[in-house]
C-alpha positions, 0 to 999 in steps of 0.5 A, a space after each residue: 617554821 613557815 607554818 608558825 609564821 603563817 599561823 600567828 597572823 591568822 590567829 591574831 585576825 580571828 581573835 580580833 574579829 571575835 572581839 569586835 563581834 562579841 566583846 564579852 568573850 575577850 578573856 577567852 579569846 586572849 587566853 586561847 590566843 596565848 595558848 596557841 601562840 605558845 604551842 606554835 612557838 614550842 612545837 618546832 623546838 620539841 620536835 626539831 631535834 
């Protein structure tokens, strides 16, 4: 659970920096962030019990 808590803010920071540097990749950054955020939320439930 701690890993998920640490991964989400890190992904948000990376996504924000990418959007500032290259605004044209906004759609890809948002899509990737949402996919990773969803996977991070599902993994504890899939492998927990």
